[in-house]
C-alpha positions, 0 to 999 in steps of 0.5 A: 500500500502506498504511503499516501493511502496510508496517510489517507486512511489515517486522516480518514480515521482521525479526521475530526482531530486534525480538523479541530486542531486546525480550526483551533490554530486558526481561531487562535491566530485570528484572535491574536491578529485581532488583538494585535490590530486592536492594540495597534488601532488603539495606539494610533488613535490615542496618538492622534487624539493626543496630538489633536487636543494639544494642537487645539489647546495651542490654537485656542491660546493663540487666538485668545492672545490675539483677542487680549491684544485687541482688548488692550489696544481698545483700552489704550484708546479709551484711557487716551480719550479719557485724558484728552476729555479731562484736559479740554474745556467742558463742552456744551451741556447735553442730556445726561442719564444717571444709573438710577434713571435706567431703573424706571421706564419714565426716566430711561432713554427712549432707545432702552431695550432688552439685550440678548448679550447682557443677561442677569443671573437671578437668585434661582440661577436663571438668566433674564435679559437686562435693559440697556441703551446703546445711545446713552451711557450711564453716569454714577456718582460714588456715595458721599460725593456732591454732584454739584462739585463734580458737575464739570467732570461729568460734563467733560466726560460726555466727550467720551460717548463717541469713543465708547460707541466706536470701541463697542462697534469694532468688537460687535457685541463681544465686549460686556461693559466699557467704563471709566472712573475718576478719582473724584467719584464720577463713573461712566459706563457703556452701554447705559444701564442701571441696577447698581447698589446704593453703596457702590463705589467704583474706586474700591473695586479690584479692577480700579485698585489694582490698576491704580497700585500698578500704575499700568495695565492689569488683568483681574481674576474672575470678578462678579459684575455687580449689576448682573452677577455674571463672571467677567475678566476685566482689563483696566489701566489708569489715565493721568492729568497733564500734570502727571497726577492720577486722574482715574481708571478705564476698564473693559469687561469680557464675560468668562462664559463667552471665553469658554464658549469660544473654546469649544473644540471642533473635532471627532472627539468633541463629545468627550472633551472638557475645557477649563481655564486654570490659573495661579493667582497672587494672594494679597500679602504674598505667599503661595499662589491661589489656584482656581478653575473655571469650566462650562457646564452643560448648555447654560454657562453655570459655574460652581462657587468655591469662595466669595470675597465680599470686597471684590465679589470674586467667584471661583470654582472649586478646584477639582482634584488633579489640577494641582498635579499639573503645576509642575508641568506648567512650571517647566513648559508653558504648553504641552501634554501629560497623561494622568487621571481625572476624577479617577479616569485615565485621561489626556491633559493638554494645556497652553498659556494664554497669558502669565498665570492663566492657562487653557486646559483640555481633558479627554478620557483615554477611553474615547479612543477605545470604541474602534479597537473594541469593535475590531476585537469583537469582529475577530471573535465573531469571525472565530466563532463562525469558523468553528460552526463551519468546521462542525458543519463540515464534519457532519457533511463529510469528514473524509472529504472535508478533513483533507481539503479544510486542512489544505485551505486553512493552511493556504489561507493562513499563509495568504493572511501572513503574506498580506500582514507581512507586506503591510508591516514592511510598508509600516516600517517605510519599505516602499518596495513591498509588494503582494505576490498573491492571486485569488482569481476573485474579488480579493484580487482588488485588494492586492492590486490596490495595495500594489498600486498605492505603495509607489504612489505613496512613495512618490507623494512622500518624495515630492513632499520632502522635495517641496519642503527642502525647496521651501526651506532653501527659498526662505533662507534667501529672505532677510533673517532680520530687519535692518538697522539704518540711522534715521530710518525704521525698516521692516519687511515680510513675505508670505507665499501662497504655495510652498514656494513663491516668486515674491522677493524682498531684500536689504543690501548694504552698499558703500558709504553706509548706504542701504538698498531696499529691493522688492520684486514680483515674478510673474506667476508663482510656484517652483518656476517663479522661485527659481527665477526669483533666486536668479534675480536675487543673485544678480542684484546682490552681485551687481549692487556690491560693485560701484555704480549708480542705481540705474546702472545696477538695474540695467545690468541686472536686466541685461543678464536676466533677459538672457534667461527669460528670452524664450519664455513668458517669464519676467519680474517687476522690481522696485529698487530704492537707496537710502543714506543715513546722512541725508533724508532722501530716497533714490529709486527705480521702478521697473514695472512694479506698482509705485510705492505709497508714501504717507505724510502724517503732517499733511495727512496726504498720500503720494506715490513714488512713481516712475516709468520702466519696463519689468526686468527680463522683457527687453535687454536693451531698455535703459532705466531712469532713477528718481529722487525725492527729499523725505521728512520726519514721520513719513511712512513708505510702503513698498508691496506686491499686488498680492496685497490689494488684489487679495479677494475674500469669500465674496470675491471682493477685492481688498483694494488700496484704500483699505491699505491706506486707511491702515497706514493712516491709522497706525502711522505712529507704530513701528514699521514691524508693527504696521506690517503685523497689523496689515498681515492680520487685517488681510487674514481676517478679510480673506477668511477661509479663502486660500490666498491666490498670490504671494504677499510681500511688503516693506515698510520704511519710516523716516525718523528724526533727522540725523545729526 
């Protein structure tokens, strides 16, 4: 009897045993694979969730910092206008409404109405709209102060009404109260409202005393607004008489619930995430800092009460267990993440500093990423059970036939699964040569084909991404690392590309005799080709500027050499080239097809342009350029930019235009050149909204300072 027949009869007699063994091995392998995939899925999701909440925390902190700067700028305007109002003679008398007038309809202003923003917290915790006036502010005189003695201060303070309306209009309802108080006891608040207690004296409030003590801008801990019982953050700062004496304090309130509402995280983990404001506040008299935490609870903005300071009406939430353990990490780094329990549940903690001693914290339970891994594990368990049922059924139908075939098929199936897993693991380790050499002659071949097609594409995308990243780093290195220093001038520049690389260019070139050349260029189009032409032009102009010669001869030589590269193409580059000297307040410039530079004179409040004729560089190698000169005066602001600024469009396809740009320069001419560029960049970003920029944005701002000796 042949050996294969012996094996056949042996397998026939004991077919059930090997079938069960094979099934058991297959089930064990399936469970092991399911457990492995479940673990890998959990680790991947955990890392993804942790990165996302850390990113969300840092983004919110950055947004809050920008809002903080805007509020501080608004407060600077308020205290400046307050000081001016006190210094000027009293204006013509006008209708004045005191806080008590707002409490009854007979004496209140005609426009008084219920506000959807200014809600009052009742004793039972419910919210009710408060009556306010957007036309008239309310005046209040502190207890013990004779109104007749402060009548002149009240009249002078009516000059603040337009400024209060302008500030409120800019922030479009995001501010709660805007107010100013004098040492004499006069208090002005906008929008106008009532509800003050009889003994209310603003000079004893924490926002007033803190600003007065520090003699500068300060942010208070959470304070309960006396007229609405709402929790607010208050930024306040003193203002002074012309003789330097203390005149009073201005302040702006922002609702803490609004701060936390704006912190809602938009992500796939939103339902599991909790957000908090955590702070270490200074305790009067020094010593250990006091901890406090605020969080949003449910749909309404409610907060647990921990303690109340009768003098400052300060409400603090009870500090949950675990936040104290966050302090050592905060002391090491202003932002980061840590894994530790929260209320007995292992959680991801992410934190970021909003400003000193105030942090935004996000907590998410680790269990939020367990759903999918558990589903994977369950699927494999169900699969194992189904395999067992199939095996038992196969035994019943035909032990002899199924014994051998099932064994062979299970072996082949396991080998195929292992081959697929092996290929996936090779790809996971970065081996892009991995391929699956399998053929099923059924729908499973689609998986094999898709895998084999997608691997080289992934490799190509990775290569291109790395190449573009290197190109971006190289091009960014060609731009100035820092703003230059030149006597008699304040100069700053910036460039933002709409792609990884771009064709805009600006530079500061040191010339002989202490002079400096400022160059702004714009290559037609954008992307890699424009970046290459920009790099070529930069090398040419830097090399030629290092040699003797007038400005016109420099651009003439650059044009001749660049035209050799662009002769057979449609590419060209516009240039605005100007030279500045520390010994004289004078500018010499050449305009090669570029938009004229804007120049603003704050003394006459007029704009002009540094005009001049000239073709773009690279169009005609024979063209001869002409240079122009102009005398400058102290305080003038020059802006040289590319058309990506005024041609930027928003979601409604509206163009930004030069008039908005001029308005920014006119409003902020007293700021530094770097600050003006920052304001323009922020305004462009807000104007653009979610629309992606279609062109590069480059600008250089030159401010003429005091005349050199």
